[in-house]
N, C-alpha and C positions, 0 to 999 in steps of 0.2 A: 349538792346544790340546794335541795329543799330545806335541809337543816340550816345551811348558811343563811337562807332568806328568813327563816324563823328567828335565828339569833340576831340578825340585823334589825328585825322588827322589835324585838325585846329591847335592844340597846337604845333605839330611837324613842319608842312609845312608852316603855316602862321606866327605863333608866335615865331618860332625858339627856342622852349624850349630846355634846356640842359638836363633836367631830368623830368620824370613824376612821380607823386605820386597818387595812387588810384588803382582801384575804390573800392566802397563798395560791389557792386553786383558781385557774383561769375560768373553769366552768362555774365556780361560785361567783366570781366577779361578774360574769355576764348575766347570771341569774339575778343578782341583787341590783344590777345597774338601773333598771326601770324604777325600782322602789326608792333608791337613793335619789334619783333625779326627781321623782314625783314629790318626795318629802322635802327636797331642797336642803340637804345636809351635806357638808363637805366630807368627801371620802378621799383619803390618801392611800394609794395602792402601792405597796412596796415590792411585791414579788410576782403576782399574777401577770404574765407578760404576753398574753394573746394579743396579736396585732389588732383584733377586731374591736377591743374595748375603746381605743382612742382613734379608730378610723372615723371618717366623717359621719357615717350612718349611725354610729353608737356613741360618739363623743358627747360628753355632758359638761357644762360649765361647773358642775359640782364635783367632778372627779379629776383628781391629779394623780399622775403616776411617775414614780422615781426610778423604776427599773426600765432598761431598754426593752423594746418589743422583741419578739422573735426575729424580726427583720433587721433591726438596726445593727447589732454587732455582727450578725452572720453575713449580711450584705456587704458591710464594710470589709469583712475578712475575705470575701470572695475577690474583691478588687486587690486587696493587699497581697494575697497569695500569688496572684498572677504577676503583680508588679515587683514583688520583693523576693520571690523564690524562682527556681528554675522549673517548677512543676507546671506542666501543661495538660496532662491527662490524669484525671482523678476518678477514683471510685468513691461513691458517697454511701455511707451506712448510717441508719438512724432507727430509733424506736418508732414503731408503727402506730403513732397516735398524733394528735394535732400539733403538739409542741415540737415533736421531732420532725414531722413533715414540713411544717411551716418554716422551721429554722433552716433546714437544708435546702428548701425551695429558694429562700432568700440568698443563701450562699451560691447556689448554682446559677441563679439569675445574674449575679454580679460577675461570677467567674466566666460564664459564657459570654457576657457582654464585653468583657475585657479581651476575649479571644481564646479562652480555655475550652477544654472538652471534658464532658462527663462520660466516662466509658461504661459505667453501670451504676444503677441505684439499687441498694439492698436494704430492705426494711425487716426488722425483727420485732415480734410482739413484746409488749411490756412483760417484765418478769421472765424473760427467756432464761432457762436453766443452763443451756448449753449452746454456745455460739459457734461451735465447730461447723455445722451445716451451712451457716451463713458465711463464715470466713473461708470455707472451701471454694466459694464462688469467686474469690478475689484473685487467686492465682491465674496466670496465663492471660490476663487481660491487657498487659502492656501498660499498666498505670504507673505514674510517677509517685503517687502518694494516695492516702486515704483521708477523707474528711468525714467527721463523725459527730453525731449527737446522741449521747446516752447520758443518763443521770442516775444517781443513787446506787442501789445494789446492782443494777444492770451495768452501770459504768465500771464498777469494780470487777465484775465477772468478765466484761468485754475486754478491758485492758489486759487482764491476766491471760485470757484466752488468746489475745492477739500475739502475745509473746510466745505462749506455749505452742501455738500453731506455726511459729517460725517466721511470722511476718514482720516482727519488730525490727529486725536487722536488714530487711529488704525494702520495705515501703514505709517512709516516714508517716507518722500518725498525727493528724491535726484535728481540731474540733472546737466546739463551743465549750466554755469554761466548766459547765456542769460535768464534763468528762473527767476532769481532774480537780474538782472542787477541793478547796482546802480541807473541808470536813472529811472527805474520803481518802485523801492522799495517804494518811497513815495505814489505812487498810489495803491500799493498792501496793504500797511499798516502792522499792527501787524499780519495779517494772514500769513505773510512770516516767522515769527519767527520760528527758529529751522530747516529751510530747509538747507540741505547740498548740496553744488555745487562745481564744479571744473572749473578753468579758469586760464589764464596766469597772472591776475592782480586783486588786490583789493586795494582800496584807504586806507584800514585799515592796509596794510602791514607795519610793524614796522621796517623800516631800515632808516639810515640817509638820503640816496638819496630820498626815497619816502616821508619821512616827509618833506623834503625841497620842493619837487615837489608839494605835497598837500598844503603846506602852501602858496606857491607862487600862485597856481591856485585859492585857496579859497580867497586870498586877492584880486584877480582881478575879479573873477566871482561870489563870494559869494556862492559857491557850491563846493562839492568834485568832483575830476575828475573821470570819468567813464573809463571803459576798452577801449572805443573808443578814449577818450582823450589821454590815455597813448600810444595807438598805433600810433596816429598821431604825438605825441611828439617824439617817437622813430624814426619814418620815417624822421622827421625833423632833429633829432640828426645825422642820417646817412648822410643826404644831407650836413649839416653844417660841419660835421667832414671831409667828402670827399673834400669839397671846401677848408677848411683850409689846409688839407694835400697837396692840389695842389696849395696852395697860391693864390687861386682865379682864376687860369688858367683852366677853366672848359670847354673850347671849344672842346677839344679832347674827344669824347664820350667814347672811349675805355679806356682812362686813368681815366676818371671819374668813369666808371664802376669798374675798378680795385681798385680805391681808396675807393669806397663804401665797397668792399670786405675786404680791408685791415684795415679799421677803426672800423669794427663791434665789435671787442674785446676791443677797446679803449674807446668807449662811455660808459656812465653810465646810462642805462635805469632805470626808477623808479622800474621796476619789479625785477631788478637784471641783472647780466651779461648774454649776449646772444652770439651765434655764428651761422654761417651758415653751412649747410651740403653740400655735393657735388652738390646738385641741387639748392643751394641758398635759401633753406627753413630754417627758424629759428629753432635752437635747443634751447629750453627754459625751465626753471622751470615752473611748474604749481602749483597752490595752491588749497588745499581743504579748503573751507570756510563754515561757519555756520552763518546764519542770527541772529544777536543779536541787542538789543537796547543798545546804548551807549549814555547816556544823552538823548537829544531829537532827536537823529538820529538813524535810522536803518542802520546797516553796515554789510558787509560780513566779519566777523572776521576770520582771518586765523587760522586754526586748524592743518594744516600739509602742508608740501612742498614735491612735487615729483620732484626730480632734473633731469635736462637735458633730457626732453622728445624729441623724434625725430620721424620724419615720417618714418624712416628706421627701427624702432624697429619691 
């Protein structure tokens, strides 16, 4: 966070940036928030998804966010699981840090509100080398399924351990999309087949805008775009749209900020249309996906769409 603040100061004070895009880390986003607000410079946040950044106490008219918060997709998924599946008793497992806990807290709130029961919560430290001690707690609880938040290397180890421990054939595995992110699916392999997750984007989304986006990206990089690619692309769409709206006259930061707000409904994100709420947090569809093999590629195939999820629900 301290390095992030130093870099933000350099971009604004030395490089005279007109707009900032970033960061990845929620901790960095919260650290630079007061500086960005005080300087009055537009900041578009593509990835850092802590719910606190656009909550009323921290929201700033200078900060826009195009990724759903920890709450949005997970809360929507809690309701969806109760309404669209037979699962009524769940075990929840997550990385023991703020993103993991906030994500499953939102899921549990909606699932319980709908009438479901959480039979056990299990949290594992970041960079857990062996998930066996945690998975050993799952058996004998009478659960119908497991809802999970892990990401990166932890997600790869967790999904593989879930199958090795014999749970894959007994308890369906659901989670937030970081669990089976397109980036890590090749490393997980066929072990990921059948996992159901929720998130704002899948490269397998079958719309004209996304087919064109995936085709262009694959032609250039010989890979499908991930959720992170789409988020960066939408951030750039906002910057370009605002600059076009102002005919390149971007020196007035307040006008640039207002232009970002005005063009959000005019751009065409690969995920589908978006808008901002009163706190400039994105209102977005999220997609329920299931890992399938299509040809020689594992994909998060879209099985349902949950429209217009909002942090204010």
